[in-house]
CHARMM internal coordinates of N, CA and C (Angstrom, degrees):
IC EDIT
DIST 1 N 1 CA 1.4462
DIST 1 CA 1 C 1.5307
ANGL 1 N 1 CA 1 C 108.89
DIST 1 C 2 N 1.2912
ANGL 1 CA 1 C 2 N 115.53
DIHE 1 N 1 CA 1 C 2 N 141.19
DIST 2 N 2 CA 1.4582
ANGL 1 C 2 N 2 CA 122.79
DIHE 1 CA 1 C 2 N 2 CA -179.90
DIST 2 CA 2 C 1.5284
ANGL 2 N 2 CA 2 C 110.07
DIHE 1 C 2 N 2 CA 2 C -72.23
DIST 2 C 3 N 1.3301
ANGL 2 CA 2 C 3 N 116.68
DIHE 2 N 2 CA 2 C 3 N 128.33
DIST 3 N 3 CA 1.4621
ANGL 2 C 3 N 3 CA 120.06
DIHE 2 CA 2 C 3 N 3 CA -179.49
DIST 3 CA 3 C 1.5249
ANGL 3 N 3 CA 3 C 112.10
DIHE 2 C 3 N 3 CA 3 C -71.92
DIST 3 C 4 N 1.3060
ANGL 3 CA 3 C 4 N 117.45
DIHE 3 N 3 CA 3 C 4 N -11.54
DIST 4 N 4 CA 1.4680
ANGL 3 C 4 N 4 CA 121.87
DIHE 3 CA 3 C 4 N 4 CA -177.59
DIST 4 CA 4 C 1.5316
ANGL 4 N 4 CA 4 C 112.97
DIHE 3 C 4 N 4 CA 4 C -58.50
DIST 4 C 5 N 1.3067
ANGL 4 CA 4 C 5 N 117.39
DIHE 4 N 4 CA 4 C 5 N -30.23
DIST 5 N 5 CA 1.4612
ANGL 4 C 5 N 5 CA 119.59
DIHE 4 CA 4 C 5 N 5 CA -174.16
DIST 5 CA 5 C 1.5220
ANGL 5 N 5 CA 5 C 112.70
DIHE 4 C 5 N 5 CA 5 C -62.83
DIST 5 C 6 N 1.3236
ANGL 5 CA 5 C 6 N 117.25
DIHE 5 N 5 CA 5 C 6 N -19.80
DIST 6 N 6 CA 1.4645
ANGL 5 C 6 N 6 CA 120.45
DIHE 5 CA 5 C 6 N 6 CA 178.25
DIST 6 CA 6 C 1.5230
ANGL 6 N 6 CA 6 C 112.48
DIHE 5 C 6 N 6 CA 6 C -113.82
DIST 6 C 7 N 1.3069
ANGL 6 CA 6 C 7 N 117.02
DIHE 6 N 6 CA 6 C 7 N 25.77
DIST 7 N 7 CA 1.4660
ANGL 6 C 7 N 7 CA 121.17
DIHE 6 CA 6 C 7 N 7 CA -178.98
DIST 7 CA 7 C 1.5297
ANGL 7 N 7 CA 7 C 110.41
DIHE 6 C 7 N 7 CA 7 C -108.50
DIST 7 C 8 N 1.3053
ANGL 7 CA 7 C 8 N 115.49
DIHE 7 N 7 CA 7 C 8 N 141.28
DIST 8 N 8 CA 1.4666
ANGL 7 C 8 N 8 CA 119.70
DIHE 7 CA 7 C 8 N 8 CA -179.30
DIST 8 CA 8 C 1.5305
ANGL 8 N 8 CA 8 C 112.27
DIHE 7 C 8 N 8 CA 8 C -70.07
DIST 8 C 9 N 1.3247
ANGL 8 CA 8 C 9 N 118.57
DIHE 8 N 8 CA 8 C 9 N -15.58
DIST 9 N 9 CA 1.4703
ANGL 8 C 9 N 9 CA 122.41
DIHE 8 CA 8 C 9 N 9 CA -177.31
DIST 9 CA 9 C 1.5251
ANGL 9 N 9 CA 9 C 114.18
DIHE 8 C 9 N 9 CA 9 C -92.88
DIST 9 C 10 N 1.3166
ANGL 9 CA 9 C 10 N 118.17
DIHE 9 N 9 CA 9 C 10 N 3.35
DIST 10 N 10 CA 1.4632
ANGL 9 C 10 N 10 CA 121.74
DIHE 9 CA 9 C 10 N 10 CA -172.67
DIST 10 CA 10 C 1.5366
ANGL 10 N 10 CA 10 C 112.59
DIHE 9 C 10 N 10 CA 10 C -56.86
DIST 10 C 11 N 1.3055
ANGL 10 CA 10 C 11 N 117.79
DIHE 10 N 10 CA 10 C 11 N -32.68
DIST 11 N 11 CA 1.4709
ANGL 10 C 11 N 11 CA 121.10
DIHE 10 CA 10 C 11 N 11 CA -175.60
DIST 11 CA 11 C 1.5174
ANGL 11 N 11 CA 11 C 114.46
DIHE 10 C 11 N 11 CA 11 C -72.38
DIST 11 C 12 N 1.3335
ANGL 11 CA 11 C 12 N 116.88
DIHE 11 N 11 CA 11 C 12 N -20.81
DIST 12 N 12 CA 1.4599
ANGL 11 C 12 N 12 CA 117.90
DIHE 11 CA 11 C 12 N 12 CA -175.84
DIST 12 CA 12 C 1.5258
ANGL 12 N 12 CA 12 C 113.01
DIHE 11 C 12 N 12 CA 12 C -138.17
DIST 12 C 13 N 1.3219
ANGL 12 CA 12 C 13 N 117.14
DIHE 12 N 12 CA 12 C 13 N 26.99
DIST 13 N 13 CA 1.4619
ANGL 12 C 13 N 13 CA 122.33
DIHE 12 CA 12 C 13 N 13 CA -175.07
DIST 13 CA 13 C 1.5365
ANGL 13 N 13 CA 13 C 112.35
DIHE 12 C 13 N 13 CA 13 C -94.78
DIST 13 C 14 N 1.3013
ANGL 13 CA 13 C 14 N 115.44
DIHE 13 N 13 CA 13 C 14 N 129.88
DIST 14 N 14 CA 1.4621
ANGL 13 C 14 N 14 CA 122.01
DIHE 13 CA 13 C 14 N 14 CA 179.54
DIST 14 CA 14 C 1.5408
ANGL 14 N 14 CA 14 C 111.47
DIHE 13 C 14 N 14 CA 14 C -64.20
DIST 14 C 15 N 1.3108
ANGL 14 CA 14 C 15 N 117.60
DIHE 14 N 14 CA 14 C 15 N -41.36
DIST 15 N 15 CA 1.4667
ANGL 14 C 15 N 15 CA 120.59
DIHE 14 CA 14 C 15 N 15 CA -178.97
DIST 15 CA 15 C 1.5190
ANGL 15 N 15 CA 15 C 111.44
DIHE 14 C 15 N 15 CA 15 C -67.56
DIST 15 C 16 N 1.3289
ANGL 15 CA 15 C 16 N 117.18
DIHE 15 N 15 CA 15 C 16 N -41.33
DIST 16 N 16 CA 1.4667
ANGL 15 C 16 N 16 CA 119.73
DIHE 15 CA 15 C 16 N 16 CA 178.21
DIST 16 CA 16 C 1.5258
ANGL 16 N 16 CA 16 C 110.39
DIHE 15 C 16 N 16 CA 16 C -63.19
DIST 16 C 17 N 1.3191
ANGL 16 CA 16 C 17 N 116.74
DIHE 16 N 16 CA 16 C 17 N -40.42
DIST 17 N 17 CA 1.4601
ANGL 16 C 17 N 17 CA 119.97
DIHE 16 CA 16 C 17 N 17 CA 178.21
DIST 17 CA 17 C 1.5329
ANGL 17 N 17 CA 17 C 110.53
DIHE 16 C 17 N 17 CA 17 C -62.47
DIST 17 C 18 N 1.3296
ANGL 17 CA 17 C 18 N 116.68
DIHE 17 N 17 CA 17 C 18 N -38.70
DIST 18 N 18 CA 1.4588
ANGL 17 C 18 N 18 CA 121.34
DIHE 17 CA 17 C 18 N 18 CA 177.05
DIST 18 CA 18 C 1.5337
ANGL 18 N 18 CA 18 C 110.81
DIHE 17 C 18 N 18 CA 18 C -61.81
DIST 18 C 19 N 1.3291
ANGL 18 CA 18 C 19 N 116.86
DIHE 18 N 18 CA 18 C 19 N -44.60
DIST 19 N 19 CA 1.4661
ANGL 18 C 19 N 19 CA 120.76
DIHE 18 CA 18 C 19 N 19 CA 179.80
DIST 19 CA 19 C 1.5305
ANGL 19 N 19 CA 19 C 110.62
DIHE 18 C 19 N 19 CA 19 C -64.98
DIST 19 C 20 N 1.3259
ANGL 19 CA 19 C 20 N 117.18
DIHE 19 N 19 CA 19 C 20 N -40.65
DIST 20 N 20 CA 1.4711
ANGL 19 C 20 N 20 CA 119.99
DIHE 19 CA 19 C 20 N 20 CA 175.62
DIST 20 CA 20 C 1.5262
ANGL 20 N 20 CA 20 C 110.72
DIHE 19 C 20 N 20 CA 20 C -58.19
DIST 20 C 21 N 1.3080
ANGL 20 CA 20 C 21 N 115.85
DIHE 20 N 20 CA 20 C 21 N -43.01
DIST 21 N 21 CA 1.4658
ANGL 20 C 21 N 21 CA 120.54
DIHE 20 CA 20 C 21 N 21 CA -179.36
DIST 21 CA 21 C 1.5296
ANGL 21 N 21 CA 21 C 110.59
DIHE 20 C 21 N 21 CA 21 C -62.40
DIST 21 C 22 N 1.3189
ANGL 21 CA 21 C 22 N 117.34
DIHE 21 N 21 CA 21 C 22 N -39.43
DIST 22 N 22 CA 1.4614
ANGL 21 C 22 N 22 CA 120.71
DIHE 21 CA 21 C 22 N 22 CA 178.63
DIST 22 CA 22 C 1.5334
ANGL 22 N 22 CA 22 C 111.02
DIHE 21 C 22 N 22 CA 22 C -65.44
DIST 22 C 23 N 1.3218
ANGL 22 CA 22 C 23 N 116.89
DIHE 22 N 22 CA 22 C 23 N -32.31
DIST 23 N 23 CA 1.4639
ANGL 22 C 23 N 23 CA 121.54
DIHE 22 CA 22 C 23 N 23 CA 177.48
DIST 23 CA 23 C 1.5324
ANGL 23 N 23 CA 23 C 111.97
DIHE 22 C 23 N 23 CA 23 C -84.99
DIST 23 C 24 N 1.3168
ANGL 23 CA 23 C 24 N 116.06
DIHE 23 N 23 CA 23 C 24 N -2.16
DIST 24 N 24 CA 1.4640
ANGL 23 C 24 N 24 CA 123.44
DIHE 23 CA 23 C 24 N 24 CA -179.22
DIST 24 CA 24 C 1.5240
ANGL 24 N 24 CA 24 C 112.19
DIHE 23 C 24 N 24 CA 24 C 58.98
DIST 24 C 25 N 1.3310
ANGL 24 CA 24 C 25 N 115.00
DIHE 24 N 24 CA 24 C 25 N 41.08
DIST 25 N 25 CA 1.4639
ANGL 24 C 25 N 25 CA 122.00
DIHE 24 CA 24 C 25 N 25 CA 173.94
DIST 25 CA 25 C 1.5185
ANGL 25 N 25 CA 25 C 108.34
DIHE 24 C 25 N 25 CA 25 C -132.38
DIST 25 C 26 N 1.3013
ANGL 25 CA 25 C 26 N 115.67
DIHE 25 N 25 CA 25 C 26 N 163.19
DIST 26 N 26 CA 1.4567
ANGL 25 C 26 N 26 CA 119.02
DIHE 25 CA 25 C 26 N 26 CA 177.67
DIST 26 CA 26 C 1.5165
ANGL 26 N 26 CA 26 C 109.43
DIHE 25 C 26 N 26 CA 26 C -148.73
DIST 26 C 27 N 1.3286
ANGL 26 CA 26 C 27 N 115.11
DIHE 26 N 26 CA 26 C 27 N 112.88
DIST 27 N 27 CA 1.4558
ANGL 26 C 27 N 27 CA 121.20
DIHE 26 CA 26 C 27 N 27 CA 175.06
DIST 27 CA 27 C 1.5196
ANGL 27 N 27 CA 27 C 112.16
DIHE 26 C 27 N 27 CA 27 C -107.82
DIST 27 C 28 N 1.3218
ANGL 27 CA 27 C 28 N 116.29
DIHE 27 N 27 CA 27 C 28 N -12.16
DIST 28 N 28 CA 1.4590
ANGL 27 C 28 N 28 CA 120.40
DIHE 27 CA 27 C 28 N 28 CA -178.24
DIST 28 CA 28 C 1.5147
ANGL 28 N 28 CA 28 C 109.77
DIHE 27 C 28 N 28 CA 28 C -114.40
DIST 28 C 29 N 1.3032
ANGL 28 CA 28 C 29 N 115.35
DIHE 28 N 28 CA 28 C 29 N 159.61
DIST 29 N 29 CA 1.4540
ANGL 28 C 29 N 29 CA 120.66
DIHE 28 CA 28 C 29 N 29 CA 177.47
DIST 29 CA 29 C 1.5222
ANGL 29 N 29 CA 29 C 109.15
DIHE 28 C 29 N 29 CA 29 C -88.83
DIST 29 C 30 N 1.3169
ANGL 29 CA 29 C 30 N 116.75
DIHE 29 N 29 CA 29 C 30 N 141.18
DIST 30 N 30 CA 1.4598
ANGL 29 C 30 N 30 CA 120.17
DIHE 29 CA 29 C 30 N 30 CA -177.52
DIST 30 CA 30 C 1.5171
ANGL 30 N 30 CA 30 C 112.53
DIHE 29 C 30 N 30 CA 30 C -75.99
DIST 30 C 31 N 1.3090
ANGL 30 CA 30 C 31 N 118.90
DIHE 30 N 30 CA 30 C 31 N -19.45
DIST 31 N 31 CA 1.4578
ANGL 30 C 31 N 31 CA 119.79
DIHE 30 CA 30 C 31 N 31 CA -176.25
DIST 31 CA 31 C 1.5310
ANGL 31 N 31 CA 31 C 113.70
DIHE 30 C 31 N 31 CA 31 C -79.61
DIST 31 C 32 N 1.3304
ANGL 31 CA 31 C 32 N 118.94
DIHE 31 N 31 CA 31 C 32 N -7.53
DIST 32 N 32 CA 1.4547
ANGL 31 C 32 N 32 CA 119.36
DIHE 31 CA 31 C 32 N 32 CA 179.91
DIST 32 CA 32 C 1.5255
ANGL 32 N 32 CA 32 C 112.32
DIHE 31 C 32 N 32 CA 32 C -110.53
DIST 32 C 33 N 1.3313
ANGL 32 CA 32 C 33 N 117.74
DIHE 32 N 32 CA 32 C 33 N 22.76
DIST 33 N 33 CA 1.4537
ANGL 32 C 33 N 33 CA 121.20
DIHE 32 CA 32 C 33 N 33 CA 178.04
DIST 33 CA 33 C 1.5296
ANGL 33 N 33 CA 33 C 107.69
DIHE 32 C 33 N 33 CA 33 C -78.03
DIST 33 C 34 N 1.3174
ANGL 33 CA 33 C 34 N 114.68
DIHE 33 N 33 CA 33 C 34 N 101.29
DIST 34 N 34 CA 1.4633
ANGL 33 C 34 N 34 CA 119.93
DIHE 33 CA 33 C 34 N 34 CA -178.16
DIST 34 CA 34 C 1.5243
ANGL 34 N 34 CA 34 C 112.09
DIHE 33 C 34 N 34 CA 34 C -128.17
DIST 34 C 35 N 1.3278
ANGL 34 CA 34 C 35 N 117.05
DIHE 34 N 34 CA 34 C 35 N -1.47
DIST 35 N 35 CA 1.4541
ANGL 34 C 35 N 35 CA 120.34
DIHE 34 CA 34 C 35 N 35 CA -176.79
DIST 35 CA 35 C 1.5192
ANGL 35 N 35 CA 35 C 110.36
DIHE 34 C 35 N 35 CA 35 C -114.06
DIST 35 C 36 N 1.3197
ANGL 35 CA 35 C 36 N 115.95
DIHE 35 N 35 CA 35 C 36 N 125.57
DIST 36 N 36 CA 1.4573
ANGL 35 C 36 N 36 CA 122.30
DIHE 35 CA 35 C 36 N 36 CA -179.87
DIST 36 CA 36 C 1.5329
ANGL 36 N 36 CA 36 C 108.15
DIHE 35 C 36 N 36 CA 36 C -117.62
DIST 36 C 37 N 1.3304
ANGL 36 CA 36 C 37 N 117.88
DIHE 36 N 36 CA 36 C 37 N 101.09
DIST 37 N 37 CA 1.4601
ANGL 36 C 37 N 37 CA 121.29
DIHE 36 CA 36 C 37 N 37 CA -174.47
DIST 37 CA 37 C 1.5346
ANGL 37 N 37 CA 37 C 112.81
DIHE 36 C 37 N 37 CA 37 C -69.56
DIST 37 C 38 N 1.3207
ANGL 37 CA 37 C 38 N 114.65
DIHE 37 N 37 CA 37 C 38 N 160.09
DIST 38 N 38 CA 1.4608
ANGL 37 C 38 N 38 CA 121.84
DIHE 37 CA 37 C 38 N 38 CA -179.29
DIST 38 CA 38 C 1.5186
ANGL 38 N 38 CA 38 C 111.31
DIHE 37 C 38 N 38 CA 38 C -105.64
DIST 38 C 39 N 1.3105
ANGL 38 CA 38 C 39 N 115.75
DIHE 38 N 38 CA 38 C 39 N 147.23
DIST 39 N 39 CA 1.4680
ANGL 38 C 39 N 39 CA 123.74
DIHE 38 CA 38 C 39 N 39 CA 171.69
DIST 39 CA 39 C 1.5282
ANGL 39 N 39 CA 39 C 112.99
DIHE 38 C 39 N 39 CA 39 C 50.30
DIST 39 C 40 N 1.2938
ANGL 39 CA 39 C 40 N 116.24
DIHE 39 N 39 CA 39 C 40 N 61.89
DIST 40 N 40 CA 1.4625
ANGL 39 C 40 N 40 CA 120.78
DIHE 39 CA 39 C 40 N 40 CA 179.83
DIST 40 CA 40 C 1.5332
ANGL 40 N 40 CA 40 C 110.50
DIHE 39 C 40 N 40 CA 40 C -95.49
DIST 40 C 41 N 1.3138
ANGL 40 CA 40 C 41 N 114.92
DIHE 40 N 40 CA 40 C 41 N 147.95
DIST 41 N 41 CA 1.4631
ANGL 40 C 41 N 41 CA 121.55
DIHE 40 CA 40 C 41 N 41 CA 173.59
DIST 41 CA 41 C 1.5207
ANGL 41 N 41 CA 41 C 107.29
DIHE 40 C 41 N 41 CA 41 C -125.92
DIST 41 C 42 N 1.3236
ANGL 41 CA 41 C 42 N 115.21
DIHE 41 N 41 CA 41 C 42 N 118.05
DIST 42 N 42 CA 1.4587
ANGL 41 C 42 N 42 CA 121.51
DIHE 41 CA 41 C 42 N 42 CA 179.31
DIST 42 CA 42 C 1.5235
ANGL 42 N 42 CA 42 C 108.26
DIHE 41 C 42 N 42 CA 42 C -106.57
DIST 42 C 43 N 1.3218
ANGL 42 CA 42 C 43 N 115.41
DIHE 42 N 42 CA 42 C 43 N 129.43
DIST 43 N 43 CA 1.4631
ANGL 42 C 43 N 43 CA 120.98
DIHE 42 CA 42 C 43 N 43 CA 176.23
DIST 43 CA 43 C 1.5228
ANGL 43 N 43 CA 43 C 108.81
DIHE 42 C 43 N 43 CA 43 C -101.09
DIST 43 C 44 N 1.3095
ANGL 43 CA 43 C 44 N 115.74
DIHE 43 N 43 CA 43 C 44 N 134.72
DIST 44 N 44 CA 1.4534
ANGL 43 C 44 N 44 CA 120.99
DIHE 43 CA 43 C 44 N 44 CA 177.19
DIST 44 CA 44 C 1.5251
ANGL 44 N 44 CA 44 C 107.44
DIHE 43 C 44 N 44 CA 44 C -117.96
DIST 44 C 45 N 1.3073
ANGL 44 CA 44 C 45 N 115.83
DIHE 44 N 44 CA 44 C 45 N 116.27
DIST 45 N 45 CA 1.4583
ANGL 44 C 45 N 45 CA 121.65
DIHE 44 CA 44 C 45 N 45 CA 178.58
DIST 45 CA 45 C 1.5184
ANGL 45 N 45 CA 45 C 109.18
DIHE 44 C 45 N 45 CA 45 C -99.66
DIST 45 C 46 N 1.3231
ANGL 45 CA 45 C 46 N 115.99
DIHE 45 N 45 CA 45 C 46 N 131.43
DIST 46 N 46 CA 1.4604
ANGL 45 C 46 N 46 CA 121.97
DIHE 45 CA 45 C 46 N 46 CA 178.92
DIST 46 CA 46 C 1.5241
ANGL 46 N 46 CA 46 C 107.76
DIHE 45 C 46 N 46 CA 46 C -98.92
DIST 46 C 47 N 1.3194
ANGL 46 CA 46 C 47 N 115.61
DIHE 46 N 46 CA 46 C 47 N 121.30
DIST 47 N 47 CA 1.4615
ANGL 46 C 47 N 47 CA 121.69
DIHE 46 CA 46 C 47 N 47 CA 179.57
DIST 47 CA 47 C 1.5207
ANGL 47 N 47 CA 47 C 109.32
DIHE 46 C 47 N 47 CA 47 C -111.90
DIST 47 C 48 N 1.3126
ANGL 47 CA 47 C 48 N 116.02
DIHE 47 N 47 CA 47 C 48 N 130.15
DIST 48 N 48 CA 1.4506
ANGL 47 C 48 N 48 CA 121.69
DIHE 47 CA 47 C 48 N 48 CA 179.87
DIST 48 CA 48 C 1.5260
ANGL 48 N 48 CA 48 C 107.83
DIHE 47 C 48 N 48 CA 48 C -122.90
DIST 48 C 49 N 1.3157
ANGL 48 CA 48 C 49 N 116.31
DIHE 48 N 48 CA 48 C 49 N 109.41
DIST 49 N 49 CA 1.4581
ANGL 48 C 49 N 49 CA 121.51
DIHE 48 CA 48 C 49 N 49 CA -179.77
DIST 49 CA 49 C 1.5174
ANGL 49 N 49 CA 49 C 109.05
DIHE 48 C 49 N 49 CA 49 C -129.08
DIST 49 C 50 N 1.2952
ANGL 49 CA 49 C 50 N 116.07
DIHE 49 N 49 CA 49 C 50 N 114.39
DIST 50 N 50 CA 1.4705
ANGL 49 C 50 N 50 CA 122.68
DIHE 49 CA 49 C 50 N 50 CA -179.47
DIST 50 CA 50 C 1.5305
ANGL 50 N 50 CA 50 C 111.84
DIHE 49 C 50 N 50 CA 50 C 51.56
DIST 50 C 51 N 1.3159
ANGL 50 CA 50 C 51 N 115.07
DIHE 50 N 50 CA 50 C 51 N 49.05
DIST 51 N 51 CA 1.4670
ANGL 50 C 51 N 51 CA 123.81
DIHE 50 CA 50 C 51 N 51 CA 178.59
DIST 51 CA 51 C 1.5242
ANGL 51 N 51 CA 51 C 113.65
DIHE 50 C 51 N 51 CA 51 C 65.03
DIST 51 C 52 N 1.3112
ANGL 51 CA 51 C 52 N 117.01
DIHE 51 N 51 CA 51 C 52 N 16.53
DIST 52 N 52 CA 1.4613
ANGL 51 C 52 N 52 CA 121.88
DIHE 51 CA 51 C 52 N 52 CA 174.74
DIST 52 CA 52 C 1.5247
ANGL 52 N 52 CA 52 C 107.62
DIHE 51 C 52 N 52 CA 52 C -108.23
DIST 52 C 53 N 1.3123
ANGL 52 CA 52 C 53 N 116.85
DIHE 52 N 52 CA 52 C 53 N 111.99
DIST 53 N 53 CA 1.4603
ANGL 52 C 53 N 53 CA 121.45
DIHE 52 CA 52 C 53 N 53 CA -177.07
DIST 53 CA 53 C 1.5211
ANGL 53 N 53 CA 53 C 109.33
DIHE 52 C 53 N 53 CA 53 C -97.11
DIST 53 C 54 N 1.3238
ANGL 53 CA 53 C 54 N 115.03
DIHE 53 N 53 CA 53 C 54 N 127.22
DIST 54 N 54 CA 1.4669
ANGL 53 C 54 N 54 CA 121.12
DIHE 53 CA 53 C 54 N 54 CA 176.16
DIST 54 CA 54 C 1.5199
ANGL 54 N 54 CA 54 C 108.83
DIHE 53 C 54 N 54 CA 54 C -126.71
DIST 54 C 55 N 1.3258
ANGL 54 CA 54 C 55 N 115.23
DIHE 54 N 54 CA 54 C 55 N 155.22
DIST 55 N 55 CA 1.4563
ANGL 54 C 55 N 55 CA 121.80
DIHE 54 CA 54 C 55 N 55 CA 177.79
DIST 55 CA 55 C 1.5216
ANGL 55 N 55 CA 55 C 108.98
DIHE 54 C 55 N 55 CA 55 C -114.43
DIST 55 C 56 N 1.3180
ANGL 55 CA 55 C 56 N 115.65
DIHE 55 N 55 CA 55 C 56 N 136.07
DIST 56 N 56 CA 1.4592
ANGL 55 C 56 N 56 CA 121.21
DIHE 55 CA 55 C 56 N 56 CA 177.21
DIST 56 CA 56 C 1.5245
ANGL 56 N 56 CA 56 C 108.10
DIHE 55 C 56 N 56 CA 56 C -116.70
DIST 56 C 57 N 1.3212
ANGL 56 CA 56 C 57 N 116.64
DIHE 56 N 56 CA 56 C 57 N 117.99
DIST 57 N 57 CA 1.4588
ANGL 56 C 57 N 57 CA 123.36
DIHE 56 CA 56 C 57 N 57 CA -176.13
DIST 57 CA 57 C 1.5244
ANGL 57 N 57 CA 57 C 109.77
DIHE 56 C 57 N 57 CA 57 C -102.11
DIST 57 C 58 N 1.3320
ANGL 57 CA 57 C 58 N 116.68
DIHE 57 N 57 CA 57 C 58 N 128.51
DIST 58 N 58 CA 1.4570
ANGL 57 C 58 N 58 CA 121.92
DIHE 57 CA 57 C 58 N 58 CA 178.72
DIST 58 CA 58 C 1.5212
ANGL 58 N 58 CA 58 C 110.44
DIHE 57 C 58 N 58 CA 58 C -139.90
DIST 58 C 59 N 1.3051
ANGL 58 CA 58 C 59 N 115.50
DIHE 58 N 58 CA 58 C 59 N 137.99
DIST 59 N 59 CA 1.4618
ANGL 58 C 59 N 59 CA 120.39
DIHE 58 CA 58 C 59 N 59 CA 172.83
DIST 59 CA 59 C 1.5193
ANGL 59 N 59 CA 59 C 107.51
DIHE 58 C 59 N 59 CA 59 C -84.26
DIST 59 C 60 N 1.3225
ANGL 59 CA 59 C 60 N 116.74
DIHE 59 N 59 CA 59 C 60 N 120.99
DIST 60 N 60 CA 1.4693
ANGL 59 C 60 N 60 CA 121.91
DIHE 59 CA 59 C 60 N 60 CA -176.30
DIST 60 CA 60 C 1.5186
ANGL 60 N 60 CA 60 C 112.47
DIHE 59 C 60 N 60 CA 60 C -100.15
DIST 60 C 61 N 1.3318
ANGL 60 CA 60 C 61 N 117.29
DIHE 60 N 60 CA 60 C 61 N -35.00
DIST 61 N 61 CA 1.4593
ANGL 60 C 61 N 61 CA 121.38
DIHE 60 CA 60 C 61 N 61 CA 179.83
DIST 61 CA 61 C 1.5138
ANGL 61 N 61 CA 61 C 110.08
DIHE 60 C 61 N 61 CA 61 C -141.63
DIST 61 C 62 N 1.3330
ANGL 61 CA 61 C 62 N 114.29
DIHE 61 N 61 CA 61 C 62 N 145.34
DIST 62 N 62 CA 1.4613
ANGL 61 C 62 N 62 CA 120.37
DIHE 61 CA 61 C 62 N 62 CA 179.45
DIST 62 CA 62 C 1.5335
ANGL 62 N 62 CA 62 C 108.00
DIHE 61 C 62 N 62 CA 62 C -157.66
DIST 62 C 63 N 1.3139
ANGL 62 CA 62 C 63 N 116.61
DIHE 62 N 62 CA 62 C 63 N 121.42
DIST 63 N 63 CA 1.4642
ANGL 62 C 63 N 63 CA 120.22
DIHE 62 CA 62 C 63 N 63 CA 179.71
DIST 63 CA 63 C 1.5215
ANGL 63 N 63 CA 63 C 112.22
DIHE 62 C 63 N 63 CA 63 C -67.69
DIST 63 C 64 N 1.3023
ANGL 63 CA 63 C 64 N 117.27
DIHE 63 N 63 CA 63 C 64 N -19.57
DIST 64 N 64 CA 1.4637
ANGL 63 C 64 N 64 CA 121.16
DIHE 63 CA 63 C 64 N 64 CA -178.47
DIST 64 CA 64 C 1.5257
ANGL 64 N 64 CA 64 C 112.93
DIHE 63 C 64 N 64 CA 64 C -93.19
DIST 64 C 65 N 1.3161
ANGL 64 CA 64 C 65 N 117.58
DIHE 64 N 64 CA 64 C 65 N 1.23
DIST 65 N 65 CA 1.4637
ANGL 64 C 65 N 65 CA 121.65
DIHE 64 CA 64 C 65 N 65 CA -178.59
DIST 65 CA 65 C 1.5299
ANGL 65 N 65 CA 65 C 110.45
DIHE 64 C 65 N 65 CA 65 C -58.91
DIST 65 C 66 N 1.3165
ANGL 65 CA 65 C 66 N 115.67
DIHE 65 N 65 CA 65 C 66 N 127.19
DIST 66 N 66 CA 1.4630
ANGL 65 C 66 N 66 CA 122.76
DIHE 65 CA 65 C 66 N 66 CA 175.12
DIST 66 CA 66 C 1.5172
ANGL 66 N 66 CA 66 C 106.59
DIHE 65 C 66 N 66 CA 66 C -129.11
DIST 66 C 67 N 1.3154
ANGL 66 CA 66 C 67 N 115.87
DIHE 66 N 66 CA 66 C 67 N 115.94
DIST 67 N 67 CA 1.4610
ANGL 66 C 67 N 67 CA 120.58
DIHE 66 CA 66 C 67 N 67 CA -171.64
DIST 67 CA 67 C 1.5294
ANGL 67 N 67 CA 67 C 113.13
DIHE 66 C 67 N 67 CA 67 C -67.64
DIST 67 C 68 N 1.3068
ANGL 67 CA 67 C 68 N 113.50
DIHE 67 N 67 CA 67 C 68 N 131.84
DIST 68 N 68 CA 1.4577
ANGL 67 C 68 N 68 CA 123.38
DIHE 67 CA 67 C 68 N 68 CA 172.06
DIST 68 CA 68 C 1.5282
ANGL 68 N 68 CA 68 C 105.71
DIHE 67 C 68 N 68 CA 68 C -149.39
DIST 68 C 69 N 1.3427
ANGL 68 CA 68 C 69 N 116.57
DIHE 68 N 68 CA 68 C 69 N 85.86
DIST 69 N 69 CA 1.4667
ANGL 68 C 69 N 69 CA 120.61
DIHE 68 CA 68 C 69 N 69 CA -173.92
DIST 69 CA 69 C 1.5265
ANGL 69 N 69 CA 69 C 113.33
DIHE 68 C 69 N 69 CA 69 C -52.88
DIST 69 C 70 N 1.3355
ANGL 69 CA 69 C 70 N 114.37
DIHE 69 N 69 CA 69 C 70 N 140.25
DIST 70 N 70 CA 1.4600
ANGL 69 C 70 N 70 CA 123.68
DIHE 69 CA 69 C 70 N 70 CA 176.93
DIST 70 CA 70 C 1.5305
ANGL 70 N 70 CA 70 C 113.40
DIHE 69 C 70 N 70 CA 70 C 67.36
DIST 70 C 71 N 1.3054
ANGL 70 CA 70 C 71 N 118.04
DIHE 70 N 70 CA 70 C 71 N 16.09
DIST 71 N 71 CA 1.4704
ANGL 70 C 71 N 71 CA 120.70
DIHE 70 CA 70 C 71 N 71 CA -179.13
DIST 71 CA 71 C 1.5188
ANGL 71 N 71 CA 71 C 112.22
DIHE 70 C 71 N 71 CA 71 C -62.42
DIST 71 C 72 N 1.3331
ANGL 71 CA 71 C 72 N 118.26
DIHE 71 N 71 CA 71 C 72 N -32.41
DIST 72 N 72 CA 1.4728
ANGL 71 C 72 N 72 CA 121.17
DIHE 71 CA 71 C 72 N 72 CA 179.71
DIST 72 CA 72 C 1.5062
ANGL 72 N 72 CA 72 C 111.68
DIHE 71 C 72 N 72 CA 72 C -60.97
DIST 72 C 73 N 1.3226
ANGL 72 CA 72 C 73 N 117.57
DIHE 72 N 72 CA 72 C 73 N -29.96
DIST 73 N 73 CA 1.4552
ANGL 72 C 73 N 73 CA 122.07
DIHE 72 CA 72 C 73 N 73 CA -176.87
DIST 73 CA 73 C 1.5283
ANGL 73 N 73 CA 73 C 112.09
DIHE 72 C 73 N 73 CA 73 C -68.00
DIST 73 C 74 N 1.3057
ANGL 73 CA 73 C 74 N 116.61
DIHE 73 N 73 CA 73 C 74 N -22.76
DIST 74 N 74 CA 1.4664
ANGL 73 C 74 N 74 CA 121.52
DIHE 73 CA 73 C 74 N 74 CA 178.26
DIST 74 CA 74 C 1.5238
ANGL 74 N 74 CA 74 C 110.47
DIHE 73 C 74 N 74 CA 74 C -66.60
DIST 74 C 75 N 1.3259
ANGL 74 CA 74 C 75 N 117.08
DIHE 74 N 74 CA 74 C 75 N -25.09
DIST 75 N 75 CA 1.4617
ANGL 74 C 75 N 75 CA 121.07
DIHE 74 CA 74 C 75 N 75 CA -178.11
DIST 75 CA 75 C 1.5115
ANGL 75 N 75 CA 75 C 113.17
DIHE 74 C 75 N 75 CA 75 C -67.25
DIST 75 C 76 N 1.3019
ANGL 75 CA 75 C 76 N 117.52
DIHE 75 N 75 CA 75 C 76 N -22.45
DIST 76 N 76 CA 1.4702
ANGL 75 C 76 N 76 CA 120.83
DIHE 75 CA 75 C 76 N 76 CA -175.31
DIST 76 CA 76 C 1.4947
ANGL 76 N 76 CA 76 C 112.37
DIHE 75 C 76 N 76 CA 76 C -87.35
END
COOR INIT
IC SEED 1 N 1 CA 1 C
IC BUILD
């Protein structure tokens, strides 16, 4: 699971926007990307189900992570 969902920077983070783009979804606006996190580690899991390959992108570590539980829910 992506740690971004509990981070206070989710609304304006460049890395989170990148992960959304990889998932082909968009919950944030591109014009407010003003935060560039440090030392991020993104995990990409390759799933193969009945010859259908999908990629799952998750942020696993981020030095800029600042906890704000349920912050992702504010986006909806």
